[in-house]
N, C-alpha and C positions, 0 to 999 in steps of 0.2 A: 504494500500500500504506500501511496505517496501523500505528502502534504505540499500544497501549493501556497506560497506566500506572495501577496501582490501589493502594489502601491499604484498611485496615479500621478500624472503630471498634467495639470490643466493648461489649456491654451491661454497664452498671454500675447495677443497680437501687438500690443504696444512695445513688446520686447523682441519682436520677430519670431515668436513661438506660436505658430498657427495650427498646431496639432494638439489633440487631446489623447493622452496615452494611458493605457492600463497594462501593466506588465509585472513580471516578477520571476520567481524561481520555483522549480518543481523538484522535490527531493524525496527519495525513498526514506521511510521512517527510520530504517536502520542507520542512515547516514547523518541524521539530524544532530545527535549528540557529538559526533566528531567535528562537524562544522561549527557548532556552538563552542566547542573547546578551542578551535583555532581562533575564533573571534575573541573569546575570553583571554586567550594568551596575548593578543594585541592590547586588550584593555588593561591587563596587568602591566604590560610593558610601558604603555603611554600614560595611563591614569593611575597606576599603582593600586588598582582595585578591579575586581570583577563584579562588583555589585551592580545590579541593573537599575540605574537611575538616569535622569536627564543629564547629569553631569558626567556620565560614562557612556553616553550614546554615540555610536558612529552614524551620524546623519550626514549624507553626502553633501547636501547644500551647505551645511554649517562648516564642513571640512573645506569645501571649495572656496567659500567666501570668507572664512576665518571668523565666524561668529561663535557665540557660546556653544559648546565648552572649549572651542579652539581659538578663542579671541586672543590675539597677541602672539600666536604661534606663527613662525615664519613659513612662507609659501612652500619651500622645499620640504620642510617637515610634514606639512599637510599633504603634499603630493606623495611623499613616501608612504604615508598611512593609506591614502586612497589606492596606491598601487598594490599594497599588501592585501587590502580588501578585495580588489579586483582579481588578484591571484587566487583567492579562495573561490570566487565566483566562476573563474575560468577552469575549474577542475571538471572537465567534461564528463568524466566517468562517474561523477557524484552529483553535480548540479546541472539541471536542464533549465534552459532559459526560454521565456515566451513573452510576447507582447502583442498588443493591438494598438495601432496608430490611426486615429481618425483625423483626416485633413479637414478641419472645421470650415475653412473658407470655401470648400467645394461641396459642402453638404447643403441640401435643399432646406433642411430644418436644423440649423446650427445648434439650437438649444437642446437637441437630443444627442449631442456629441458624447456626453458621459454614458448615456444608456447604450448607445451603439458600441462604444469602446468596450464596455463591460461585457456585452453580449458576444462580441467577436472574440474577446479574451477567453470567455468560457468555452467557445467553440474550439479554440486552439489548444486549450488545456485538455479538452476531451480527445482531440486528435493526438495529443502528445502521450497521454497515459493509456489510450486504447481501452482494453477490457479491464485493466487494473483500476482500483478505486483511489480517489483522492479527496481529502478535505481541502477547502480553500479558506485562507485566513488573511485578512486585509488590515491595513493600518487604520486604526480608529481615528487617528489625528487628521487623516487626509480626506475622509469621505463621509457623506451623510449615510450612516449605516442603515437606517430604516428604508431609505429609497433603494439601496442596493439589495437588501434582503427581499423586499417586495418584488423587484424585477426578477431576481434569481428564482424565486418560488414559481413564477410563471414560466420561466425557461424549463424548469424541471418537469412541469406538467405538460407544456405544449411544445417544447423545443424553442429554438431561438427564433425571433419574430420577423422573419422575411421568407420570401418564396423558396429560397434555397437554404433555409435554416436546417439545423440538425438537432437530434435529440442529444442530451448530455447525461446519460445514465451513470457515467463513471464518477461524476462529482456528487458526493454523498452529503446528506444532512443539509443544513442551511449554510449561508455565508457567516463565518466567524470573524470577529474583530478583536484586536488587542492594541494597546498603546505601543508605539514603536520602541520606546525606551525599556519596555518590559520583555522584548523579544529580539535576540540576536539575529534570528532568521528574517524577521521583518526588516531589520536594519540592512541585511544583505540584499533583500529585494529592493530596498530604497537605493542602495548603491548601484545595483544593476540597472535600474530604470534611469537613474540620473546619468549613468555612463552611456546607455543606449541613446538617450536623447542628445547627449553631447556630441556623439558621432555624426549627427545631422548638421552640425556646424552652426548652431544658433549663437553660441557664445563666442566672444572675441577678446583679444588681448593676450598678454604674455602667459597668464595662468591658463587660459584656454589652450594655447598652443602647446604648452608643456603637458597638460593633461591629455591632449590628443596623442602626443608621442607616447605617453604611458599606455594608453589604450591600444595603440597600433602594435605594441609589443606583446599583447595578449589576445587570445581568441575568445571573445565573448559574444560571438554571433548567436542568434536565437535558433533553437531547434524547431520552433514553430512561431509564425508571426502573421499578422494581417495588416496591410496598409490600405486604407479605403477612405474616400474614393481615390483612384489613381489619377 
């Protein structure tokens, strides 16, 4: 059985980000403890603690921009940590990666971008795990949980909501949520999605160029993805 951890990145047209993303990582249950241990090792190294708090959270945006808990840390130090986290995500025999990217400026109904992104994400997770079962757990801090739970319940009953939609029998139970600072796995999903969006070249400047070089040295391509509309 798998557990799939996901996060979202909202469209921000004023910053050149015209897509709504839902994506994350899919991991066999037997591998979760080992991945958590790898992230905890980083936490011990950099924070001198493995306690799960907001002060020991590896949040990609905070690392990239140098905000709490990384405020005052030099860029090269933050890039080193990002690279180490990406190394964990790049373990292809352990971590499988998946995302849905909705191009909001091309949608007939842009206000449905979040719904479409989550539905396509569920489809790709289904395709990824096949007949094996998975739970899905999202970042409580990033999404309106009630809306997602309601949409997902309909997908389980009726399939995804379009002519060529599919059934999603392998995603069991309801959508679960947890605060990211309570879950190393959600933190890895956050780092993955931040990295995936970065590769589309929205961000500019020296930090952006250096992070791009970090990512080019690792293979974090998705096993399943959807970009729509093309």
